[in-house]
C-alpha positions in Angstrom: -7.3 7.9 6.7 -6.8 10.8 4.2 -6.1 13.2 7.1 -3.7 10.8 8.6 -1.8 10.4 5.4 -1.7 14.2 4.9 -0.1 14.6 8.3 2.2 11.6 8.0 2.6 10.0 4.5 4.7 7.2 5.9 2.0 6.2 8.3 1.6 2.7 6.9 3.9 -0.2 7.0 6.4 -0.3 4.1 6.3 -3.4 2.0 9.7 -4.9 1.1 10.5 -4.4 -2.5 10.8 -8.1 -3.1 7.2 -8.6 -1.8 5.6 -6.0 -4.0 3.0 -7.8 -6.2 3.7 -8.2 -9.9 0.6 -6.2 -10.7 2.1 -3.1 -9.1 5.6 -3.7 -10.4 4.1 -3.7 -14.0 2.7 -0.3 -13.1 6.3 0.8 -12.2 5.5 1.2 -8.5 8.8 1.8 -6.7 7.5 1.7 -3.1 4.4 0.3 -1.5 2.8 1.0 1.9 0.1 -0.9 3.7 -2.2 0.6 6.3 -4.6 -1.5 8.2 -8.3 -0.4 8.2 -11.2 -1.7 10.3 -12.6 -5.2 9.8 -9.3 -6.5 8.3 -9.4 -4.2 5.2 -6.1 -2.9 3.9 -5.2 0.3 2.1 -2.3 0.0 -0.3 -0.6 3.2 -1.5 2.6 4.5 -2.9 4.5 7.8 -2.4 6.0 10.0 -5.0 7.5 13.5 -5.0 10.4 15.7 -4.0 11.8 17.0 -0.7 9.2 19.8 -0.9 6.1 17.9 -2.0 5.0 14.3 -1.3 2.1 12.8 -3.1 0.3 9.7 -1.8 -1.5 7.6 -4.4 -4.1 5.1 -3.2 -3.6 2.0 -5.3 -6.2 -0.3 -3.8 -8.5 -0.9 -0.8 -8.9 -4.6 -0.3 -10.5 -7.0 2.2 -8.4 -9.7 3.9 -9.2 -12.4 1.3 -8.2 -10.1 -1.7 -5.1 -9.0 0.2 -4.0 -12.6 0.7 -4.7 -13.3 -3.0 -2.8 -10.3 -4.2 0.3 -11.1 -2.1 0.1 -14.8 -2.9 -0.6 -16.0 0.6 -2.4 -19.3 0.9 -4.9 -20.7 3.4 -3.7 -23.5 5.6 
């Protein structure tokens, strides 16, 4: 995944600003991306930088259960 993000930092799906979990908003995260990993794991990362340099910061790697909890999804 690191090589993929080096090649294309916007590889993941952008998360709508209104859906960014409070935990990340409190850390002043302005944008959030989600990339699907194998076995339903998710990589959550943010991008910062300038036109010349983009930095990807991995915030969390979570399984499906933790992902649902983090985003407030409930089991039916």
